[in-house]
C-alpha positions as CSV (number, residue, x, y, z in Angstrom):
1,X,0.1,-0.2,-0.1
2,X,1.2,3.4,-1.2
3,X,0.0,6.8,-1.0
4,X,1.2,9.6,-3.9
5,X,0.2,13.2,-3.2
6,X,0.5,15.7,-5.8
7,X,2.3,19.0,-4.5
8,X,0.4,22.2,-4.7
9,X,-2.0,21.1,-6.7
10,X,-4.4,23.9,-7.3
11,X,-1.5,26.3,-8.1
12,X,0.0,24.0,-10.4
13,X,-2.1,22.6,-12.7
14,X,-1.9,23.8,-16.2
15,X,-5.1,25.8,-16.8
16,X,-4.9,25.7,-20.9
17,X,-5.0,21.6,-20.8
18,X,-7.4,21.6,-17.8
19,X,-9.7,23.9,-20.3
20,X,-8.8,21.4,-23.1
21,X,-10.1,18.4,-21.3
22,X,-13.3,20.6,-20.0
23,X,-13.6,21.1,-24.0
24,X,-13.6,17.2,-24.3
25,X,-15.9,16.5,-21.7
26,X,-18.3,19.1,-22.7
27,X,-18.6,17.9,-26.3
28,X,-18.8,14.3,-25.2
29,X,-22.0,15.4,-23.1
30,X,-23.4,17.5,-25.8
31,X,-23.4,14.8,-28.3
32,X,-25.9,12.7,-25.9
33,X,-29.3,14.1,-26.6
34,X,-30.4,13.0,-23.0
35,X,-27.4,14.8,-21.6
36,X,-28.4,16.9,-18.4
37,X,-25.6,19.1,-19.1
38,X,-27.2,20.1,-22.6
39,X,-30.5,20.6,-21.1
40,X,-29.6,22.9,-18.6
41,X,-27.9,25.7,-20.6
42,X,-28.2,27.4,-23.5
43,X,-24.7,28.3,-23.9
44,X,-22.5,26.5,-26.3
45,X,-19.4,24.6,-25.6
46,X,-16.8,26.9,-27.2
47,X,-19.0,29.9,-24.9
48,X,-18.6,28.0,-21.8
49,X,-14.9,27.4,-22.5
50,X,-14.3,30.9,-23.3
51,X,-15.9,32.0,-19.7
52,X,-14.0,29.2,-18.2
53,X,-10.7,30.9,-19.6
54,X,-12.1,34.1,-18.3
55,X,-12.4,32.9,-15.0
56,X,-9.1,31.3,-15.1
57,X,-6.9,34.0,-16.5
58,X,-8.2,36.5,-14.5
59,X,-6.8,36.3,-11.0
60,X,-5.7,39.4,-9.8
61,X,-5.0,40.8,-6.5
62,X,-3.8,43.9,-4.9
63,X,-1.4,44.1,-2.3
64,X,0.1,47.3,-0.6
65,X,-1.5,49.2,-3.7
66,X,0.2,47.4,-6.2
67,X,-1.5,44.4,-8.5
68,X,-0.5,41.1,-9.0
69,X,-1.4,38.4,-11.1
70,X,-1.3,34.8,-10.6
71,X,0.9,33.6,-13.0
72,X,0.3,29.7,-12.9
73,X,-2.5,27.2,-11.7
74,X,-6.1,28.1,-10.3
75,X,-6.7,31.0,-7.8
76,X,-6.9,29.4,-4.3
77,X,-10.4,29.4,-2.9
78,X,-11.9,30.3,-6.3
79,X,-15.3,27.6,-6.7
80,X,-14.0,26.6,-10.1
81,X,-10.4,25.4,-9.1
82,X,-11.9,22.3,-7.5
83,X,-14.0,21.2,-10.7
84,X,-11.1,22.2,-12.8
85,X,-8.3,20.5,-10.8
86,X,-10.5,17.5,-10.5
87,X,-11.1,17.3,-14.4
88,X,-7.3,17.7,-15.3
89,X,-6.6,15.1,-12.4
90,X,-9.0,12.4,-14.1
91,X,-7.7,12.8,-17.5
92,X,-3.8,12.4,-16.2
93,X,-4.6,9.4,-13.8
94,X,-6.2,8.0,-16.8
95,X,-3.3,8.3,-19.6
96,X,-0.8,8.1,-16.7
97,X,-2.3,4.5,-15.3
98,X,-2.7,3.4,-19.2
99,X,0.5,4.1,-20.0
100,X,2.6,2.4,-17.2
101,X,4.0,-1.0,-18.4
102,X,2.4,-2.9,-14.8
103,X,-1.3,-3.2,-14.3
104,X,-2.2,-1.4,-10.8
105,X,-4.2,-3.4,-8.6
106,X,-6.0,-0.5,-7.0
107,X,-5.8,3.2,-7.6
108,X,-8.2,5.7,-5.6
109,X,-8.0,9.5,-5.3
110,X,-9.4,12.1,-3.5
111,X,-8.5,15.6,-5.0
112,X,-4.7,15.5,-4.9
113,X,-4.3,12.1,-2.4
114,X,-4.2,8.9,-3.9
115,X,-4.4,4.9,-2.2
116,X,-2.6,2.5,-4.1
117,X,-1.9,-0.8,-4.4
118,X,0.6,-2.6,-6.5
119,X,4.0,-4.9,-6.7
120,X,6.7,-3.5,-4.1
121,X,9.3,-3.7,-6.7
122,X,7.3,-1.3,-8.9
123,X,6.8,1.4,-6.8
124,X,9.6,3.7,-7.4
125,X,9.0,3.1,-11.4
126,X,5.4,4.5,-10.6
127,X,6.4,7.5,-9.3
128,X,8.7,8.3,-11.7
129,X,6.4,7.2,-14.4
130,X,3.8,9.8,-12.8
131,X,6.6,12.5,-12.1
132,X,7.2,12.1,-16.3
133,X,3.8,13.1,-17.3
134,X,3.8,16.9,-17.2
135,X,6.4,19.3,-16.0
136,X,4.4,20.9,-13.1
137,X,2.9,17.9,-11.7
138,X,4.7,16.5,-8.9
139,X,4.1,13.5,-6.8
140,X,5.6,12.6,-3.4
141,X,5.4,8.8,-1.8
142,X,4.4,7.6,1.6
143,X,5.0,4.0,1.8
144,X,3.1,1.5,4.4
145,X,4.6,1.2,7.9
146,X,4.2,-2.0,9.8
147,X,1.5,-3.2,7.4
148,X,-0.6,0.5,7.5
149,X,-1.1,3.2,5.7
150,X,-2.9,6.4,6.6
151,X,-5.2,8.4,4.0
152,X,-7.3,11.3,4.7
153,X,-8.8,10.6,7.9
154,X,-8.6,6.8,7.6
155,X,-6.1,4.3,8.5
156,X,-5.4,1.2,6.5
157,X,-4.3,-1.9,8.1
158,X,-3.3,-5.0,6.0
159,X,-4.2,-8.1,7.4
160,X,-3.4,-11.5,6.7
161,X,-5.0,-13.5,4.2
162,X,-5.6,-10.6,2.0
163,X,-8.0,-8.9,4.3
164,X,-7.8,-5.4,5.6
165,X,-9.3,-3.6,8.2
166,X,-9.7,0.3,9.2
167,X,-9.6,3.0,11.7
168,X,-9.8,6.5,12.4
169,X,-6.6,8.4,11.7
170,X,-5.0,11.2,13.9
171,X,-2.0,13.3,13.0
172,X,0.7,13.4,15.5
173,X,0.0,16.7,16.2
174,X,-3.5,16.6,17.0
175,X,-4.8,18.0,20.0
176,X,-8.3,16.7,20.9
177,X,-9.3,20.6,21.1
178,X,-12.6,21.2,19.6
179,X,-15.1,23.6,20.1
180,X,-15.7,24.3,23.5
181,X,-19.1,23.8,25.3
182,X,-18.8,27.2,27.2
183,X,-17.9,29.3,23.9
184,X,-20.6,31.7,22.5
185,X,-22.1,29.4,19.7
186,X,-25.6,27.8,19.7
187,X,-26.8,24.2,21.2
188,X,-27.1,23.2,17.1
189,X,-23.3,23.8,16.9
190,X,-22.1,21.9,20.0
191,X,-24.3,18.9,19.6
192,X,-23.1,18.7,16.1
193,X,-19.4,18.2,17.6
194,X,-20.1,14.6,19.0
195,X,-22.4,13.8,16.3
196,X,-19.7,14.3,14.1
197,X,-16.9,12.6,16.0
198,X,-19.3,9.4,16.5
199,X,-20.4,9.3,13.3
200,X,-17.0,8.8,11.9
201,X,-16.2,6.4,14.6
202,X,-18.8,4.1,13.4
203,X,-18.4,4.5,9.5
204,X,-14.4,4.6,9.7
205,X,-13.7,1.8,12.0
206,X,-13.8,-2.1,10.6
207,X,-14.1,-4.1,14.4
208,X,-16.5,-3.7,17.4
209,X,-13.2,-3.6,19.2
210,X,-11.9,-0.6,17.5
211,X,-15.0,1.4,17.6
212,X,-15.4,1.3,21.2
213,X,-11.8,2.1,21.7
214,X,-12.4,5.1,19.6
215,X,-15.6,6.0,21.2
216,X,-14.1,5.9,24.4
217,X,-11.4,8.4,23.4
218,X,-14.0,10.8,22.2
219,X,-16.0,11.1,25.3
220,X,-12.7,11.4,27.5
221,X,-11.6,14.5,24.7
222,X,-15.3,15.8,24.9
223,X,-15.1,16.2,28.8
224,X,-12.0,17.8,28.8
225,X,-14.0,20.6,26.5
226,X,-16.3,20.8,29.2
227,X,-19.4,18.4,27.5
228,X,-21.5,17.4,29.8
229,X,-21.3,13.2,30.2
230,X,-24.8,13.0,30.2
231,X,-24.9,15.1,26.4
232,X,-22.0,13.0,25.1
233,X,-23.4,9.7,25.9
234,X,-27.1,10.6,24.9
235,X,-25.8,11.6,21.8
236,X,-23.6,8.4,21.3
237,X,-26.6,6.7,21.5
238,X,-28.9,8.4,19.2
239,X,-26.0,7.8,16.7
240,X,-25.4,4.4,16.8
241,X,-29.4,3.8,16.5
242,X,-29.5,6.1,13.4
243,X,-26.5,4.5,12.3
244,X,-28.5,0.7,12.7
245,X,-31.0,2.2,10.9
246,X,-29.2,3.1,7.9
247,X,-27.3,0.1,7.8
248,X,-30.9,-1.7,7.6
249,X,-30.9,-3.1,11.2
250,X,-34.4,-2.0,12.1
251,X,-37.5,-0.3,11.3
252,X,-37.4,3.1,11.4
253,X,-40.1,4.3,8.4
254,X,-42.2,6.2,10.9
255,X,-38.8,8.3,11.6
256,X,-37.7,8.6,8.2
257,X,-41.0,9.8,6.8
258,X,-41.4,12.4,9.3
259,X,-37.4,13.2,8.4
260,X,-38.7,13.8,4.7
261,X,-41.4,16.2,5.6
262,X,-39.2,18.1,7.8
263,X,-37.1,18.4,4.5
264,X,-39.8,20.6,2.6
265,X,-39.7,23.4,5.2
266,X,-37.6,26.3,3.8
267,X,-34.5,27.0,5.3
268,X,-33.4,30.0,7.6
269,X,-30.0,31.1,8.5
270,X,-30.0,33.5,11.6
271,X,-26.8,35.1,13.6
272,X,-26.7,33.8,17.0
273,X,-27.1,36.0,19.8
274,X,-27.2,34.0,23.0
275,X,-30.8,34.0,24.6
276,X,-32.4,35.4,21.5
277,X,-31.9,32.8,18.8
278,X,-32.9,30.1,20.8
279,X,-36.7,31.8,20.9
280,X,-36.7,32.6,17.3
281,X,-35.8,29.3,16.8
282,X,-38.7,28.0,19.0
283,X,-41.1,30.1,16.9
284,X,-40.1,29.2,13.4
285,X,-39.5,25.6,13.8
286,X,-43.1,24.8,12.5
287,X,-42.2,26.6,9.5
288,X,-38.7,26.6,8.6
289,X,-35.3,24.7,9.3
290,X,-33.2,27.0,11.3
291,X,-29.5,27.4,11.8
292,X,-27.5,29.8,13.3
293,X,-24.0,31.2,12.6
294,X,-21.6,32.8,14.6
295,X,-21.5,36.7,14.7
296,X,-18.1,38.3,14.1
297,X,-15.3,36.8,16.0
298,X,-11.9,38.4,17.0
299,X,-10.2,37.4,14.0
300,X,-12.8,38.9,11.6
301,X,-12.4,42.1,13.2
302,X,-9.0,42.4,13.9
303,X,-6.9,40.3,10.8
304,X,-7.6,42.4,7.2
305,X,-5.6,40.2,4.7
306,X,-6.6,42.2,2.0
307,X,-6.6,45.9,0.7
308,X,-9.6,48.0,1.5
309,X,-11.6,48.4,-2.2
310,X,-13.5,51.3,-3.0
311,X,-17.3,51.0,-3.6
312,X,-16.5,51.2,-7.4
313,X,-13.1,49.1,-7.4
314,X,-15.4,46.1,-6.6
315,X,-16.1,43.8,-9.4
316,X,-18.9,42.0,-10.7
317,X,-21.3,45.0,-10.2
318,X,-22.7,47.4,-13.1
319,X,-23.2,50.9,-11.5
320,X,-24.3,52.7,-14.6
321,X,-24.4,52.1,-18.4
322,X,-24.9,53.9,-21.3
323,X,-28.0,53.4,-23.4
324,X,-28.5,53.7,-27.3
325,X,-30.1,57.0,-27.2
326,X,-26.8,58.1,-25.3
327,X,-28.4,58.5,-22.1
328,X,-26.9,57.0,-18.8
329,X,-28.9,55.0,-16.7
330,X,-28.2,53.3,-13.4
331,X,-28.2,50.0,-13.3
332,X,-31.2,49.4,-11.4
333,X,-33.4,51.2,-13.5
334,X,-34.8,51.8,-17.6
335,X,-34.3,54.3,-20.1
336,X,-37.1,56.9,-19.6
337,X,-36.0,58.8,-22.9
338,X,-36.8,55.7,-25.5
339,X,-37.9,52.0,-25.6
340,X,-34.9,50.5,-26.6
341,X,-34.6,49.0,-22.8
């Protein structure tokens, strides 16, 4: 078992090659008469690619009053970056694996991390082969140690007879620091912490012994973060019951129907103000699914990593345009001088 990871994927993706991959995929979709992509847009393939190039080629930013442009890769934080990187990597790995002279038993990738099973004497050869595919795409290698290998937040153990087991993986630098129970957050946010941790333990551990050990570790960590023991154990029981239902180990059709009915309600997000948001949530609950979001914290108030832009320097907004008749019109108005708008 080995893991090949791409170094700095987003800022290394060759955008022109990624656009060509996107073009090929779109053309395949548009040839399909029943394609959902074709049904959802009136744009032609060339129009979409022009817009994609515009998004990828206008990665400008300003620091200390000076403008800079990102020369390589996709912009960090841009919604289109993940899509473009995935499209490129799908094409990259398909070509690389087909041209590799030996069959790879298993190849699984999540964005820039891969989990691979192949013969031990072929590992270095595959690494060299991957790094020879494109000048800007470079992989690092991590091999299994003592029969185990971490992949994302899972640790995979190789057992005898060709079998495997998994458990939750934490880095050596992990501190067991979670959202403190006495912090200024809603009860929803606080309850989501043990719920997420117990759900992960249930789904990522193979054996009951490993799951029991993991849940014990979670309970101790949460108590250190001042979570009440009764609350933690109640949520643990709820997660266990839900996971049994998910795996088909019981009934629960009435509960599932109720949850589906609740999903039809509108969604509302409100800022969290202790003592007020709880009352608003209770009033709105019959009519809407209510979630709360934290108000501005010290980091948002004090840390300003970007230069502040003037109102007329902001992108993506139209403040004024010139009508065909020559009249200047604000973006929220229609021209009163003629019928051309």
